[in-house]
C-alpha positions as a Markdown table, in Angstrom:
| # | Residue | x | y | z |
|---|---|---|---|---|
| 1 | Met | 92.1 | 46.1 | 50.0 |
| 2 | Leu | 90.8 | 49.1 | 52.1 |
| 3 | Arg | 93.3 | 51.9 | 52.4 |
| 4 | Ile | 93.3 | 53.9 | 55.7 |
| 5 | Pro | 94.5 | 57.5 | 55.4 |
| 6 | Ser | 97.6 | 58.4 | 57.3 |
| 7 | Leu | 97.5 | 60.9 | 60.1 |
| 8 | Lys | 99.5 | 63.3 | 57.9 |
| 9 | Thr | 97.0 | 63.0 | 55.1 |
| 10 | Gly | 94.2 | 63.7 | 57.5 |
| 11 | Leu | 95.6 | 66.8 | 59.0 |
| 12 | Met | 96.3 | 68.2 | 55.6 |
| 13 | Ala | 92.7 | 67.5 | 54.7 |
| 14 | Leu | 91.4 | 69.2 | 57.8 |
| 15 | Leu | 93.6 | 72.3 | 57.1 |
| 16 | Cys | 92.3 | 72.6 | 53.5 |
| 17 | Leu | 88.8 | 72.6 | 54.9 |
| 18 | Phe | 89.6 | 75.2 | 57.4 |
| 19 | Phe | 91.2 | 77.3 | 54.7 |
| 20 | Leu | 88.1 | 77.0 | 52.4 |
| 21 | Ala | 85.7 | 77.9 | 55.3 |
| 22 | Ala | 87.8 | 81.0 | 56.1 |
| 23 | Cys | 87.6 | 82.1 | 52.5 |
| 24 | Ala | 83.9 | 81.5 | 52.4 |
| 25 | Asp | 83.5 | 83.6 | 55.5 |
| 26 | Gly | 85.3 | 86.6 | 54.0 |
| 27 | Asp | 88.8 | 86.3 | 55.1 |
| 28 | Pro | 90.8 | 89.5 | 54.3 |
| 29 | Gly | 92.8 | 87.7 | 51.8 |
| 30 | Ser | 89.9 | 86.0 | 49.9 |
| 31 | Ala | 87.6 | 87.1 | 47.0 |
| 32 | Gly | 90.4 | 89.2 | 45.4 |
| 33 | Gln | 90.7 | 91.4 | 48.6 |
| 34 | Pro | 94.4 | 92.0 | 49.5 |
| 35 | Thr | 95.6 | 91.3 | 53.0 |
| 36 | Pro | 96.3 | 94.5 | 54.7 |
| 37 | Asp | 99.7 | 95.7 | 54.4 |
| 38 | Ser | 101.0 | 96.5 | 57.9 |
| 39 | Gly | 102.1 | 100.1 | 58.2 |
| 40 | Lys | 100.3 | 101.2 | 55.0 |
| 41 | Ile | 98.5 | 104.4 | 56.2 |
| 42 | Gly | 95.8 | 106.5 | 54.5 |
| 43 | Val | 94.3 | 109.7 | 55.3 |
| 44 | Leu | 90.5 | 110.5 | 54.8 |
| 45 | Leu | 89.2 | 114.1 | 54.9 |
| 46 | Val | 85.6 | 114.0 | 55.9 |
| 47 | Ser | 83.3 | 117.0 | 55.5 |
| 48 | His | 79.5 | 117.2 | 55.9 |
| 49 | Gly | 78.3 | 117.2 | 52.3 |
| 50 | Ser | 76.3 | 119.9 | 50.3 |
| 51 | His | 74.2 | 120.2 | 47.3 |
| 52 | Ser | 76.5 | 122.9 | 46.1 |
| 53 | Glu | 79.0 | 122.0 | 43.6 |
| 54 | Thr | 81.0 | 125.1 | 44.6 |
| 55 | Trp | 81.2 | 123.8 | 48.3 |
| 56 | Arg | 82.3 | 120.3 | 47.2 |
| 57 | Asn | 84.9 | 121.6 | 44.8 |
| 58 | Thr | 86.4 | 123.8 | 47.7 |
| 59 | Leu | 86.8 | 120.6 | 49.9 |
| 60 | Phe | 88.3 | 118.6 | 46.9 |
| 61 | Glu | 90.7 | 121.5 | 46.4 |
| 62 | Leu | 91.8 | 121.4 | 50.2 |
| 63 | Glu | 92.8 | 117.8 | 49.6 |
| 64 | Asn | 94.7 | 118.7 | 46.5 |
| 65 | Asn | 96.6 | 121.5 | 48.5 |
| 66 | Val | 97.7 | 119.3 | 51.3 |
| 67 | Arg | 98.3 | 115.9 | 49.5 |
| 68 | Asp | 102.0 | 116.5 | 48.6 |
| 69 | Ala | 102.9 | 117.7 | 52.0 |
| 70 | Ile | 101.2 | 114.7 | 53.8 |
| 71 | Leu | 102.7 | 112.2 | 51.5 |
| 72 | Asp | 106.2 | 113.8 | 51.5 |
| 73 | Gly | 106.7 | 112.7 | 55.0 |
| 74 | Gly | 106.9 | 109.2 | 53.9 |
| 75 | Thr | 104.5 | 107.8 | 56.6 |
| 76 | Val | 101.3 | 108.3 | 54.7 |
| 77 | Ser | 100.7 | 106.2 | 51.4 |
| 78 | Gly | 97.5 | 107.9 | 50.2 |
| 79 | Thr | 94.9 | 110.5 | 50.8 |
| 80 | Lys | 91.1 | 110.7 | 50.0 |
| 81 | Thr | 88.1 | 113.1 | 50.5 |
| 82 | Ala | 84.6 | 111.8 | 51.6 |
| 83 | Phe | 81.3 | 113.4 | 52.4 |
| 84 | Met | 79.0 | 112.4 | 55.3 |
| 85 | Glu | 75.7 | 112.9 | 53.5 |
| 86 | Tyr | 74.3 | 114.1 | 50.4 |
| 87 | Asn | 77.1 | 113.2 | 48.1 |
| 88 | Glu | 79.5 | 110.6 | 46.8 |
| 89 | Pro | 82.1 | 109.7 | 47.6 |
| 90 | Ser | 80.6 | 108.8 | 50.9 |
| 91 | Ile | 82.7 | 107.7 | 53.9 |
| 92 | Ala | 81.7 | 104.1 | 53.3 |
| 93 | Thr | 82.9 | 104.2 | 49.6 |
| 94 | Arg | 86.2 | 105.6 | 50.5 |
| 95 | Leu | 86.7 | 103.1 | 53.4 |
| 96 | Lys | 85.8 | 100.3 | 50.9 |
| 97 | Glu | 88.5 | 101.6 | 48.5 |
| 98 | Phe | 91.2 | 101.8 | 51.4 |
| 99 | Asp | 90.4 | 98.2 | 52.1 |
| 100 | Glu | 90.6 | 97.2 | 48.4 |
| 101 | Glu | 94.0 | 98.8 | 48.3 |
| 102 | Gly | 95.3 | 97.0 | 51.2 |
| 103 | Tyr | 95.6 | 99.8 | 53.9 |
| 104 | Ser | 96.1 | 98.7 | 57.5 |
| 105 | Asp | 95.2 | 102.1 | 59.0 |
| 106 | Val | 93.0 | 105.1 | 58.1 |
| 107 | Ile | 93.4 | 108.4 | 59.8 |
| 108 | Leu | 90.0 | 110.2 | 59.6 |
| 109 | Val | 90.3 | 114.0 | 59.8 |
| 110 | Pro | 86.8 | 115.7 | 60.3 |
| 111 | Ile | 86.8 | 119.1 | 58.5 |
| 112 | Leu | 84.3 | 120.4 | 60.7 |
| 113 | Leu | 84.1 | 123.8 | 62.5 |
| 114 | Thr | 83.4 | 122.5 | 66.1 |
| 115 | Val | 81.7 | 119.7 | 68.2 |
| 116 | Ser | 78.2 | 118.6 | 66.9 |
| 117 | Ser | 76.3 | 115.5 | 66.8 |
| 118 | His | 77.9 | 114.7 | 63.5 |
| 119 | Ser | 81.4 | 114.6 | 65.0 |
| 120 | Phe | 80.4 | 113.1 | 68.3 |
| 121 | Asp | 78.0 | 110.4 | 67.2 |
| 122 | Asp | 77.3 | 110.1 | 63.4 |
| 123 | Ile | 80.7 | 109.8 | 62.0 |
| 124 | Pro | 81.9 | 107.3 | 64.7 |
| 125 | Thr | 78.7 | 105.2 | 64.1 |
| 126 | Ile | 79.2 | 105.3 | 60.3 |
| 127 | Val | 82.8 | 103.7 | 60.5 |
| 128 | Gly | 81.7 | 101.1 | 63.2 |
| 129 | Leu | 83.3 | 102.8 | 66.3 |
| 130 | Lys | 80.0 | 103.5 | 67.9 |
| 131 | Asp | 76.7 | 102.1 | 68.0 |
| 132 | Asn | 74.6 | 105.1 | 68.8 |
| 133 | Pro | 70.9 | 104.1 | 68.4 |
| 134 | Glu | 69.9 | 107.7 | 67.6 |
| 135 | Ser | 72.4 | 108.0 | 64.9 |
| 136 | Ile | 71.8 | 104.6 | 63.5 |
| 137 | Glu | 68.0 | 105.6 | 62.9 |
| 138 | Met | 69.1 | 108.9 | 61.4 |
| 139 | Leu | 71.6 | 107.2 | 59.1 |
| 140 | Lys | 68.8 | 104.8 | 58.0 |
| 141 | Leu | 66.4 | 107.6 | 57.3 |
| 142 | Glu | 69.1 | 109.6 | 55.4 |
| 143 | Lys | 70.1 | 106.4 | 53.6 |
| 144 | Ile | 73.7 | 106.8 | 54.8 |
| 145 | Glu | 75.6 | 103.6 | 54.6 |
| 146 | Arg | 77.5 | 102.2 | 57.7 |
| 147 | Tyr | 80.7 | 100.3 | 56.9 |
| 148 | Thr | 83.2 | 98.8 | 59.3 |
| 149 | Pro | 86.4 | 98.4 | 57.5 |
| 150 | Arg | 89.2 | 95.9 | 58.0 |
| 151 | Ala | 91.6 | 98.9 | 58.4 |
| 152 | Asn | 91.9 | 100.3 | 61.7 |
| 153 | Val | 90.3 | 103.7 | 61.7 |
| 154 | Arg | 91.5 | 106.6 | 64.0 |
| 155 | Ile | 89.5 | 109.8 | 64.2 |
| 156 | Thr | 91.5 | 112.9 | 65.0 |
| 157 | Pro | 90.3 | 115.8 | 67.1 |
| 158 | Leu | 88.3 | 118.5 | 65.2 |
| 159 | Leu | 90.3 | 121.3 | 63.5 |
| 160 | Asp | 92.1 | 123.6 | 65.8 |
| 161 | Phe | 89.6 | 126.4 | 65.1 |
| 162 | Gly | 90.1 | 127.9 | 68.4 |
| 163 | Arg | 93.2 | 129.5 | 67.1 |
| 164 | Ile | 92.5 | 129.2 | 63.3 |
| 165 | Leu | 89.1 | 130.9 | 63.5 |
| 166 | Arg | 90.3 | 133.8 | 65.5 |
| 167 | Lys | 93.1 | 134.6 | 62.8 |
| 168 | Asn | 90.6 | 133.9 | 59.9 |
| 169 | Val | 87.8 | 136.1 | 61.1 |
| 170 | Leu | 90.3 | 138.9 | 62.1 |
| 171 | Arg | 91.7 | 138.9 | 58.5 |
| 172 | Arg | 88.3 | 138.9 | 56.8 |
| 173 | Thr | 87.0 | 141.6 | 59.2 |
| 174 | Arg | 89.9 | 143.8 | 58.5 |
| 175 | Gly | 89.2 | 143.5 | 54.7 |
| 176 | Leu | 85.8 | 145.2 | 55.3 |
| 177 | Ser | 86.5 | 147.5 | 58.0 |
| 178 | Lys | 86.8 | 151.3 | 57.5 |
| 179 | Asn | 86.2 | 152.9 | 60.8 |
| 180 | Pro | 86.4 | 150.5 | 63.8 |
| 181 | Ala | 84.9 | 153.0 | 66.2 |
| 182 | Asp | 81.7 | 153.0 | 64.5 |
| 183 | Glu | 81.5 | 149.3 | 63.6 |
| 184 | Gly | 80.2 | 146.1 | 65.3 |
| 185 | Leu | 80.8 | 142.6 | 64.3 |
| 186 | Val | 78.2 | 139.9 | 63.3 |
| 187 | Leu | 79.3 | 136.3 | 63.2 |
| 188 | Ile | 76.9 | 133.9 | 61.5 |
| 189 | Gly | 77.2 | 130.2 | 61.9 |
| 190 | Tyr | 75.6 | 126.9 | 61.0 |
| 191 | Gly | 75.2 | 125.8 | 64.5 |
| 192 | Ser | 74.3 | 122.6 | 66.3 |
| 193 | Glu | 71.3 | 122.6 | 68.7 |
| 194 | Pro | 72.6 | 120.3 | 71.3 |
| 195 | Tyr | 75.9 | 122.2 | 71.4 |
| 196 | Glu | 74.8 | 125.8 | 70.9 |
| 197 | Gln | 76.8 | 127.0 | 74.1 |
| 198 | Glu | 80.1 | 125.5 | 72.8 |
| 199 | Trp | 79.4 | 127.2 | 69.3 |
| 200 | Ala | 78.6 | 130.5 | 70.9 |
| 201 | Glu | 81.8 | 130.4 | 73.2 |
| 202 | Leu | 83.9 | 129.7 | 70.1 |
| 203 | Phe | 82.4 | 132.7 | 68.3 |
| 204 | Asp | 82.6 | 134.9 | 71.3 |
| 205 | Ser | 86.4 | 134.1 | 71.6 |
| 206 | Ala | 86.9 | 135.0 | 67.9 |
| 207 | Ala | 85.0 | 138.2 | 68.3 |
| 208 | Met | 87.0 | 139.3 | 71.4 |
| 209 | His | 90.1 | 138.6 | 69.5 |
| 210 | Val | 89.0 | 141.0 | 66.8 |
| 211 | Ala | 88.1 | 143.6 | 69.3 |
| 212 | Gly | 91.6 | 143.3 | 70.9 |
| 213 | Glu | 93.4 | 143.7 | 67.5 |
| 214 | Thr | 91.0 | 146.3 | 65.9 |
| 215 | Gly | 88.9 | 148.1 | 68.5 |
| 216 | Ile | 85.7 | 146.7 | 67.1 |
| 217 | Asp | 84.2 | 146.1 | 70.5 |
| 218 | Thr | 80.7 | 145.2 | 69.9 |
| 219 | His | 79.5 | 141.8 | 68.3 |
| 220 | Ser | 76.5 | 139.6 | 68.1 |
| 221 | Ile | 76.0 | 135.9 | 66.9 |
| 222 | Gly | 73.4 | 134.5 | 64.6 |
| 223 | Trp | 72.6 | 131.0 | 63.0 |
| 224 | Cys | 71.8 | 129.9 | 59.5 |
| 225 | Gly | 71.3 | 126.2 | 60.0 |
| 226 | His | 69.9 | 123.6 | 62.4 |
| 227 | Ile | 69.5 | 125.7 | 65.4 |
| 228 | Val | 67.1 | 128.1 | 63.5 |
| 229 | Arg | 65.7 | 125.7 | 60.8 |
| 230 | Tyr | 67.5 | 127.7 | 58.1 |
| 231 | Ser | 65.6 | 130.8 | 59.0 |
| 232 | Leu | 66.6 | 134.2 | 57.6 |
| 233 | Asp | 65.4 | 135.9 | 60.7 |
| 234 | Ser | 68.3 | 134.9 | 63.0 |
| 235 | Thr | 70.8 | 136.8 | 60.7 |
| 236 | Ala | 68.6 | 139.8 | 60.5 |
| 237 | Ala | 68.1 | 139.9 | 64.3 |
| 238 | Ala | 71.8 | 139.6 | 65.0 |
| 239 | Val | 72.6 | 142.6 | 62.5 |
| 240 | Asn | 69.9 | 144.6 | 64.2 |
| 241 | Arg | 71.4 | 144.0 | 67.6 |
| 242 | Val | 74.7 | 145.6 | 66.4 |
| 243 | Leu | 73.1 | 148.5 | 64.7 |
| 244 | Glu | 71.2 | 149.5 | 67.8 |
| 245 | Lys | 74.7 | 150.4 | 69.1 |
| 246 | Lys | 76.9 | 151.1 | 66.1 |
| 247 | Lys | 76.5 | 152.9 | 62.7 |
| 248 | Thr | 77.7 | 149.8 | 60.6 |
| 249 | Ala | 77.7 | 146.0 | 60.9 |
| 250 | Ile | 80.3 | 143.9 | 59.5 |
| 251 | Val | 78.9 | 140.4 | 58.8 |
| 252 | Ile | 81.2 | 137.4 | 58.6 |
| 253 | Pro | 79.9 | 134.0 | 57.6 |
| 254 | Ser | 81.6 | 131.5 | 59.8 |
| 255 | Leu | 81.1 | 128.6 | 57.6 |
| 256 | Val | 83.7 | 126.1 | 56.4 |
| 257 | Ala | 83.1 | 126.5 | 52.5 |
| 258 | Phe | 80.9 | 128.6 | 50.3 |
| 259 | Asp | 77.3 | 127.3 | 49.7 |
| 260 | Glu | 75.0 | 129.5 | 47.6 |
| 261 | Asn | 72.0 | 128.4 | 49.9 |
| 262 | Phe | 73.7 | 129.7 | 53.1 |
| 263 | Gln | 75.9 | 132.7 | 52.1 |
| 264 | Ile | 73.5 | 134.0 | 49.4 |
| 265 | Arg | 69.9 | 132.9 | 50.1 |
| 266 | Ile | 69.9 | 132.7 | 54.0 |
| 267 | Ile | 72.6 | 135.2 | 55.3 |
| 268 | Gly | 72.3 | 137.5 | 52.2 |
| 269 | Gly | 68.5 | 137.3 | 52.5 |
| 270 | Gly | 68.5 | 138.0 | 56.1 |
| 271 | Ile | 70.7 | 141.1 | 55.6 |
| 272 | Glu | 68.2 | 142.4 | 53.1 |
| 273 | Lys | 65.5 | 142.3 | 55.7 |
| 274 | Val | 67.5 | 145.0 | 57.7 |
| 275 | Glu | 66.3 | 148.5 | 57.2 |
| 276 | Gly | 69.0 | 150.6 | 55.6 |
| 277 | His | 71.3 | 147.5 | 54.9 |
| 278 | Lys | 72.7 | 148.9 | 51.8 |
| 279 | Glu | 74.3 | 151.8 | 53.8 |
| 280 | Arg | 74.8 | 150.2 | 57.1 |
| 281 | Val | 75.9 | 146.6 | 56.4 |
| 282 | Arg | 79.2 | 145.4 | 54.9 |
| 283 | Tyr | 79.0 | 141.7 | 53.8 |
| 284 | Lys | 81.2 | 139.6 | 51.6 |
| 285 | Pro | 79.8 | 136.2 | 50.9 |
| 286 | Asp | 82.9 | 134.2 | 51.5 |
| 287 | Ala | 83.9 | 131.3 | 53.9 |
| 288 | Ile | 86.7 | 130.1 | 56.0 |
| 289 | Leu | 88.3 | 128.2 | 53.3 |
| 290 | Pro | 90.5 | 128.6 | 51.5 |
| 291 | Asp | 92.9 | 129.2 | 54.4 |
| 292 | Pro | 96.6 | 128.2 | 54.6 |
| 293 | Asp | 96.3 | 127.7 | 58.4 |
| 294 | Val | 93.5 | 125.2 | 57.9 |
| 295 | Glu | 95.8 | 123.4 | 55.3 |
| 296 | Gln | 98.8 | 123.3 | 57.7 |
| 297 | Trp | 96.8 | 121.9 | 60.4 |
| 298 | Val | 95.5 | 119.1 | 58.4 |
| 299 | Val | 99.1 | 118.3 | 57.4 |
| 300 | Asp | 100.3 | 118.5 | 61.0 |
| 301 | Ile | 97.5 | 116.3 | 62.4 |
| 302 | Ser | 97.9 | 113.7 | 59.7 |
| 303 | Thr | 101.6 | 113.5 | 60.2 |
| 304 | Glu | 101.3 | 113.2 | 64.0 |
| 305 | Tyr | 98.7 | 110.5 | 63.9 |
| 306 | Ala | 100.6 | 108.5 | 61.3 |
| 307 | Glu | 103.8 | 108.7 | 63.4 |
| 308 | Lys | 101.8 | 107.4 | 66.4 |
| 309 | Ile | 100.7 | 104.5 | 64.4 |
| 310 | Leu | 104.2 | 103.5 | 63.3 |
| 311 | Asn | 105.5 | 103.9 | 66.7 |
| 312 | Gln | 102.9 | 101.5 | 68.2 |
């Protein structure tokens, strides 16, 4: 006798088929991947990346210094560090880890000096928040992986270097200054060609703050990165502009962290091209980090965004 399945049995069979199809399509709870835990928030500190181990260790140290303060607030469950290019862990690697650990939200904090194509286009494109054709092509050429996570990604504003940079440059300038009336200030930055004006305005603001606090009223700006194609000449020219007016030039590398290629080879090499540099130029090959103000900003912006997520 032919047995006709009941309506209930048929519905159960259909539900099983739908479940199996969802698993095959990569449902968040399939293939060993945990379902995102609502309200599980992570913080990802993202930096440019560098061939310098010293540079990379400085950024790992930044995370070590802020981790406890971020987690102590109780709203963030974990922190990680990633590099945009050159190095692992990459942004994609870290976002995959957050997905594997069941995070529902990731706060991405760019540890970048100011606006650039990296912050405006590249990073949002890497994480799937933007589809900039130029960035996509660049990422392919650089073999940088794009990855759109299941977790919701929120990118914070760039570090508040308007205030932080002024204080940082003032502290480092005072460490080298001996007679402010005879000195001029030279700020050397990485730069970003499409945003050169914004970078220059930021550095002018820092230099004017130093002038108001110390009386060092002459300054110039030079570049060591993309804008000048890593040339030594921009540093030398910036130093010479100051020395036309002052007896001594104080050179401050306005870079996030120390990289031998920039602070030693490019900036240091540029200074060596200046006539009489041993007597007339004061330079310490340091960087913005480590800086407690930067650390506090990372803690504050991470906490602020985590609370926003929970309130939503």
